[in-house]
C-alpha positions in Angstrom: 56.1 164.3 30.7 55.6 162.1 27.6 52.5 163.0 25.6 49.9 160.2 25.4 49.2 161.0 21.7 52.6 159.8 20.6 51.2 156.3 20.6 48.5 157.1 18.1 49.5 156.0 14.5 50.7 158.8 12.3 48.3 160.0 9.7 51.0 159.4 7.1 51.5 155.8 8.2 50.3 153.5 5.4 47.5 151.1 6.5 48.3 147.5 6.3 46.0 144.7 5.1 43.3 144.5 2.4 40.5 145.6 4.7 42.5 148.7 5.8 43.3 149.6 2.2 39.6 149.3 1.5 38.8 151.7 4.3 41.5 154.1 3.2 40.0 154.0 -0.3 36.5 154.9 1.0 37.9 157.7 3.1 40.0 159.0 0.1 37.0 158.9 -2.3 34.7 160.5 0.3 37.2 163.4 0.8 37.2 164.0 -2.9 33.6 164.9 -2.8 32.8 168.5 -2.1 30.5 169.6 0.7 26.9 168.4 0.1 25.8 172.1 -0.3 28.5 172.6 -3.0 27.4 169.3 -4.5 23.8 170.4 -4.9 25.0 173.7 -6.4 27.0 171.7 -9.0 24.0 169.5 -9.6 21.9 172.5 -10.3 24.4 173.9 -12.9 24.7 170.5 -14.4 20.9 170.2 -14.9 20.7 173.6 -16.5 23.5 172.8 -19.0 22.3 169.2 -19.5 18.8 170.3 -20.2 20.0 172.6 -23.0 22.0 169.8 -24.6 19.2 167.3 -24.2 16.7 169.7 -25.7 19.0 170.3 -28.7 19.0 166.6 -29.4 15.2 166.4 -28.7 15.4 163.8 -26.0 12.0 162.4 -25.3 10.1 159.3 -24.2 6.5 158.0 -24.7 4.4 158.7 -21.6 3.2 155.4 -20.2 0.2 156.9 -18.4 -3.2 156.5 -20.0 -4.8 159.2 -22.1 -6.6 161.8 -20.0 -4.3 161.2 -17.0 -3.4 164.4 -15.0 -0.2 165.9 -16.3 -0.1 163.9 -19.5 0.7 165.9 -22.7 -1.8 165.8 -25.5 0.7 164.1 -27.9 1.5 161.5 -25.2 5.2 162.3 -25.3 7.4 163.7 -22.5 10.1 166.1 -23.8 13.0 167.5 -22.0 12.4 171.2 -21.1 15.5 173.3 -21.5 16.5 175.7 -18.7 19.1 177.2 -21.0 16.6 179.5 -22.6 14.9 182.8 -22.0 11.8 181.0 -20.6 14.1 178.8 -18.5 16.0 181.8 -17.1 12.7 183.4 -16.2 11.5 180.3 -14.4 14.7 180.0 -12.4 14.7 183.6 -11.3 11.0 183.8 -10.4 11.0 180.4 -8.7 14.1 180.7 -6.6 12.3 181.8 -3.4 9.2 179.7 -3.8 11.3 176.6 -4.5 12.9 177.2 -1.1 9.9 178.2 1.0 7.7 175.6 -0.6 10.1 172.7 0.0 8.0 170.5 2.3 10.8 169.2 4.6 11.8 172.7 5.6 8.7 173.7 7.5 7.9 170.3 8.9 11.3 169.6 10.3 11.6 173.1 11.8 8.2 172.6 13.5 9.2 169.2 14.9 12.5 170.6 16.1 10.7 173.3 18.1 8.9 170.6 20.1 11.9 168.3 20.5 14.1 171.3 21.6 11.9 171.9 24.7 12.3 168.2 25.8 16.0 168.3 25.1 16.9 171.6 26.8 14.8 170.9 29.8 16.8 167.7 30.4 13.9 165.3 29.8 15.5 163.4 27.0 18.8 163.0 28.8 17.1 161.9 32.0 14.9 159.4 30.2 17.9 157.8 28.4 20.0 157.6 31.6 17.0 156.2 33.5 16.5 153.5 30.9 20.1 152.5 30.8 21.1 152.8 34.4 17.9 151.4 35.7 18.3 148.1 33.8 19.6 145.0 35.4 23.2 143.9 34.6 21.7 141.0 32.5 19.8 143.4 30.3 22.0 146.4 30.3 23.3 145.8 26.8 19.8 145.6 25.4 18.8 148.7 27.3 21.7 150.6 25.9 21.0 149.7 22.3 17.2 150.3 22.7 17.8 153.7 24.4 20.3 154.6 21.6 17.7 153.8 19.0 15.0 155.9 20.7 17.5 158.8 21.1 17.2 159.2 17.3 14.3 161.6 17.9 17.1 164.0 18.9 20.2 162.6 17.3 22.7 164.8 18.9 21.6 163.5 22.3 22.6 160.0 21.4 26.0 160.9 20.1 26.9 163.5 22.7 25.4 161.9 25.8 24.5 158.3 25.4 27.6 156.9 23.7 30.1 158.3 26.3 27.6 157.2 29.0 27.5 153.6 27.6 31.3 153.3 27.6 31.4 154.5 31.3 28.6 152.1 32.3 30.4 149.1 30.7 33.7 150.1 32.5 31.9 150.5 35.8 30.5 146.9 35.4 34.0 145.5 34.7 33.2 145.1 31.0 35.2 146.5 28.1 34.1 150.2 27.6 34.6 150.0 23.9 31.9 147.3 23.8 29.5 149.7 25.4 30.5 152.5 23.0 30.0 150.1 20.1 26.6 149.0 21.3 25.4 152.6 21.7 26.9 153.7 18.4 25.1 150.7 16.7 21.8 151.8 18.1 22.1 155.6 17.5 23.6 155.4 14.0 23.0 151.9 12.6 19.4 151.9 14.0 18.8 155.4 12.6 15.7 154.4 10.7 14.1 152.5 13.6 12.1 154.0 16.4 8.9 153.7 18.4 8.1 157.4 17.9 8.1 159.7 14.9 11.0 162.1 14.9 12.4 164.9 12.7 13.7 162.5 10.0 10.2 161.3 9.2 8.7 164.5 7.8 12.0 165.3 6.2 12.2 162.2 4.1 8.4 162.2 3.4 8.8 165.8 2.1 11.4 164.6 -0.4 9.5 161.5 -1.4 6.3 163.4 -2.2 7.6 165.5 -5.1 9.5 162.5 -6.5 6.2 160.5 -6.5 4.4 163.4 -8.0 6.5 163.1 -11.2 4.3 160.0 -11.9 1.2 160.8 -10.0 0.7 164.6 -9.4 -1.8 164.0 -6.6 0.3 161.6 -4.6 1.3 162.6 -1.0 3.5 160.7 1.4 3.0 161.4 5.0 5.5 161.5 7.9 3.9 158.4 9.3 4.4 156.4 6.1 7.0 154.0 7.6 5.8 154.0 11.2 4.8 150.3 11.5 8.0 149.1 10.0 10.0 151.4 12.2 8.4 150.0 15.3 9.1 146.4 14.5 12.6 147.3 13.3 13.3 148.9 16.7 13.1 145.5 18.4 14.9 143.7 15.6 17.9 146.1 15.8 17.9 146.2 19.6 18.0 142.3 19.6 20.6 142.0 16.9 22.7 144.8 18.5 22.7 143.0 21.8 23.6 139.7 20.2 26.5 141.2 18.2 27.9 143.1 21.2 27.9 140.1 23.6 28.7 137.3 21.2 31.1 138.9 18.7 32.4 142.4 19.6 33.0 142.0 23.3 34.8 138.5 23.1 36.9 139.9 20.3 38.0 142.9 22.4 38.8 140.7 25.4 39.4 141.8 28.9 40.0 145.5 29.2 43.4 146.8 30.3 43.0 150.2 32.0 46.6 151.0 31.1 45.4 151.4 27.5 43.4 154.5 28.4 44.7 158.0 27.5 42.9 159.6 30.5 42.5 158.9 34.2 39.5 156.7 34.4 39.0 157.2 38.1 37.7 160.7 37.2 35.2 159.2 34.8 31.9 158.8 36.7 28.4 157.9 35.8 25.8 160.5 36.8 22.9 158.7 38.4 19.3 159.9 38.3 18.6 162.2 41.2 15.3 162.0 43.2 14.3 165.4 41.7 14.9 164.1 38.2 12.9 161.0 39.0 10.0 163.2 40.2 10.3 165.2 37.0 10.2 162.0 34.9 7.0 160.8 36.8 5.2 164.1 36.1 6.3 164.2 32.5 5.2 160.6 32.1 1.8 161.3 33.6 1.4 164.3 31.3 2.4 162.2 28.2 -0.1 159.5 29.2 -2.9 162.0 29.7 -2.1 163.4 26.2 -2.2 160.0 24.7 -5.6 159.2 26.3 -7.0 162.5 25.0 -5.6 161.8 21.5 -7.0 158.2 21.6 -10.4 159.5 22.5 -10.3 161.7 19.4 -9.2 158.9 17.1 -10.5 155.5 18.2 -14.3 156.2 18.4 -16.1 156.1 15.1 -17.2 159.7 15.6 -13.8 160.8 16.8 -13.1 164.5 15.9 -9.6 163.7 14.5 -10.9 161.1 12.0 -11.5 161.8 8.3 -14.7 163.8 8.3 -15.8 162.5 4.9 -15.1 158.7 5.3 -15.0 158.4 9.1 -11.7 156.5 8.7 -8.2 157.1 10.2 -6.8 157.0 6.6 -6.6 160.6 5.3 -7.6 162.0 8.7 -6.5 165.3 10.2 -4.5 163.2 12.7 -2.3 161.7 10.0 -2.1 164.8 7.9 -1.2 166.9 11.0 1.2 164.3 12.6 3.9 167.0 12.8 1.7 169.0 15.1 1.4 166.0 17.4 5.1 165.4 17.3 5.5 169.1 18.4 3.1 168.9 21.4 4.1 165.4 22.6 7.7 166.6 23.1 7.0 170.2 24.1 4.4 169.8 26.8 6.0 167.0 28.8 9.4 168.7 28.3 8.1 171.9 29.9 6.5 169.9 32.7 9.7 168.1 33.4 11.7 171.4 33.3 9.2 173.1 35.7 9.5 170.3 38.2 13.4 170.1 38.2 13.9 173.8 37.8 15.5 173.9 34.3 12.4 175.8 32.9 10.6 178.4 35.0 8.6 180.3 32.5 7.7 180.9 28.9 11.0 182.7 28.3 12.9 179.5 29.0 10.8 177.6 26.5 11.4 180.3 23.9 15.2 180.3 24.6 15.3 176.5 24.1 13.5 176.7 20.8 15.7 179.6 19.6 18.9 177.7 20.5 17.8 174.7 18.5 16.7 176.7 15.5 20.0 178.6 15.6 21.9 175.3 15.3 19.9 174.5 12.1 21.7 177.1 10.0 23.7 174.6 8.0 20.6 172.5 7.4 18.6 175.6 6.1 21.4 176.4 3.7 21.5 172.8 2.5 17.7 172.8 2.0 18.0 176.0 -0.1 20.2 174.3 -2.7 18.5 170.9 -2.4 15.2 172.6 -3.1 16.6 174.2 -6.3 17.9 170.9 -7.4 14.6 169.1 -6.9 12.7 171.9 -8.6 15.1 172.0 -11.6 15.1 168.3 -11.9 11.3 168.2 -12.0 11.0 171.2 -14.5 13.3 169.6 -17.0 11.5 166.2 -17.0 14.8 164.5 -16.5 13.6 162.5 -13.6 10.5 161.2 -15.4 12.4 160.3 -18.5 15.2 158.5 -16.6 12.6 156.7 -14.5 10.6 155.5 -17.6 13.8 154.3 -19.4 15.1 152.7 -16.2 11.8 151.0 -15.6 11.8 149.7 -19.2 15.3 148.3 -18.6 14.3 146.5 -15.4 11.3 145.0 -17.3 13.5 143.9 -20.1 15.9 142.3 -17.6 12.8 140.7 -15.8 13.8 142.6 -12.6 10.4 143.7 -11.6 9.8 141.3 -8.7 10.6 142.0 -5.0 14.3 141.0 -5.7 14.8 144.4 -7.2 14.9 145.9 -3.6 18.0 143.9 -2.7 20.0 145.8 -5.4 18.3 149.1 -4.4 19.1 148.8 -0.7 22.6 147.7 -1.4 23.1 150.7 -3.7 21.8 153.1 -1.1 24.2 151.5 1.5 27.2 152.0 -0.8 26.3 155.6 -1.7 26.0 156.3 2.0 29.7 155.4 2.5 30.6 158.6 0.7 27.5 160.8 1.2 26.6 160.4 4.8 23.7 162.9 5.0 20.4 161.1 4.9 18.5 164.0 3.5 21.2 165.0 1.0 21.4 161.4 -0.4 17.6 161.0 -0.6 17.2 164.4 -2.2 19.7 163.4 -4.9 18.4 159.9 -5.5 14.6 160.0 -4.8 13.7 161.9 -8.0 15.2 159.0 -10.0 14.4 155.8 -8.1 11.0 156.6 -6.6 9.4 157.2 -10.1 11.3 154.3 -11.6 10.1 151.8 -9.0 6.6 153.2 -9.1 6.5 152.4 -12.8 7.1 148.8 -12.1 4.4 148.7 -9.5 5.8 149.6 -6.0 4.4 152.3 -3.7 6.6 155.3 -2.7 6.1 154.4 1.0 7.6 151.0 0.4 10.4 152.4 -1.6 11.2 154.9 1.1 11.3 152.2 3.8 13.8 150.2 1.7 15.9 153.3 1.3 16.0 153.9 5.0 17.6 150.4 5.5 20.4 151.1 3.2 20.9 154.6 4.6 21.3 153.3 8.1 23.4 150.1 8.0 26.6 151.7 6.7 26.5 154.8 9.0 28.6 152.8 11.3 31.6 152.2 9.0 32.0 155.4 7.0 34.4 158.1 8.2 32.1 160.5 6.2 29.4 160.2 8.9 29.3 163.7 10.6 29.8 162.3 14.2 32.4 159.7 13.3 35.2 162.0 14.6 33.4 162.5 17.8 33.0 158.7 18.3 36.7 158.2 17.6 37.6 160.9 20.2 35.6 159.1 22.9 37.1 155.8 21.9 40.7 157.2 22.2 40.0 158.0 25.9 39.8 154.2 26.6 42.3 153.0 24.0 45.0 155.6 23.2 46.2 153.9 20.0 42.7 153.6 18.5 42.5 154.5 14.8 39.9 154.8 12.2 40.5 151.3 10.9 40.1 149.8 14.4 36.9 151.6 15.0 35.4 150.6 11.6 36.6 147.0 12.1 34.8 147.0 15.5 31.5 148.2 13.9 31.6 146.2 10.7 29.9 143.1 12.3 26.9 145.4 13.1 26.7 146.6 9.6 26.8 143.2 8.1 24.3 141.6 10.5 22.0 144.6 10.4 21.9 144.6 6.6 21.1 140.9 6.4 18.6 140.9 9.3 16.8 144.2 8.2 16.5 143.1 4.6 15.1 139.8 5.7 12.6 141.6 7.9 11.6 143.9 5.1 10.9 140.9 2.8 9.0 138.9 5.4 7.0 141.9 6.6 6.2 143.4 3.2 6.2 140.5 0.7 5.8 137.5 3.1 2.9 138.7 5.2 1.8 141.6 3.0 1.8 144.1 5.8 1.9 147.8 5.2 5.0 149.8 6.3 2.9 152.5 7.9 -0.7 153.6 8.5 -2.7 153.5 5.2 0.6 152.9 3.3 0.1 150.7 0.3 2.7 148.2 -0.8 2.1 148.4 -4.5 1.3 151.3 -6.7 -1.5 151.2 -9.3 -1.9 154.2 -11.6 
């Protein structure tokens, strides 16, 4: 029997055309980069050596903050602090553990994961996604797929592993091109990574990185996980609408009518699992539980004397609700998840809940190792004052070039999008860039919450077209089932329209929302920063 894979282009075959050469260059440059963990270790060594050199040449800058400001030196000058010294060595050795354990994203992400894991392992998230997509009318199935894909970001693996293959099967069962369904789901899961109706694990992670970066300028500044919530909600409907339009008007017509002979598998064996009556019952009980929890939470927040309001001001801003949002993420996933599991039989007792949490935490090993090195990098960068000095000089350059208006965000978002082509990890990229750009843009008057929202746009839109994205290989493997000669260039070319339109539409929304209507990107999130 002739193997199906003989029709797949050889890895040594030279790509043809300017676009394919560009993709090959991106892939080549990305492969030159070491693993993000190794990259942060290299950054740490570079900071230690660089701080010694900078201290030798007495690198310094005048502190722009007013006299008496917290953290301002008596002489009003910020000097580089050398880590290539006895004091520096002592600081590194004594701070190694606390840098890691005190790194804000670590605890918040792990707590959120514990709650999400219950909903995921009980089957609640999978059933919810399948119910949304398969319950939609044929007319709205594309929109339902993209929307469900965006919402699946609360547990990203679910979207990649379950929803994308499911979307391809649904399109094929409807007589539509399966790769169009795959593309629609991929666009929602990955391209819409920073849009959602609910807060997920990425929100406390990014906020935990933004906070220490902002504290280089304002030691008391804190960015909460809810900082971009409003903008995320409105972005959800924008990306779902744009994703539907691109799929039906650009991608699907370009793919044409599907020829089953192109498949590398027997498609007759590929079936779509419908929601069973028992799963529907579980969804109803989980939905009722979630609604009851929302009512109880609303009663603690909406009334002026609500127990979850700020006890000093009586406002929602600065309230225990916002400060403890991770706790609410935990319970709003865990409790309905357990109720669903109890109804359908996937969770019978507390041991099943514990096992679900343990499985998810065990899969976080690589993330924990990454956090260890990222935490050292962030701490070293802060200790040396490199971030503050670069930010002040960068802000001065922007002011000299008269680039202090809202137009500065176009370049910032574009830069984040380009970096994302080679450094696909959202947390790794932000941990490396936030200590520079958050203080820099704060110094020209923009709040960290607004800066973080802009970063999230750039971090999302190029996820679709970079082979460096961790799930890119999985998506390609699913695509090959339906088109046996599918290559990286073909997949990227299919997803490129999404990246382009998402970038234009999302940036336009950002400017209209923030600078046109002057609306905050999240609860109590200022647009501008005033020292």
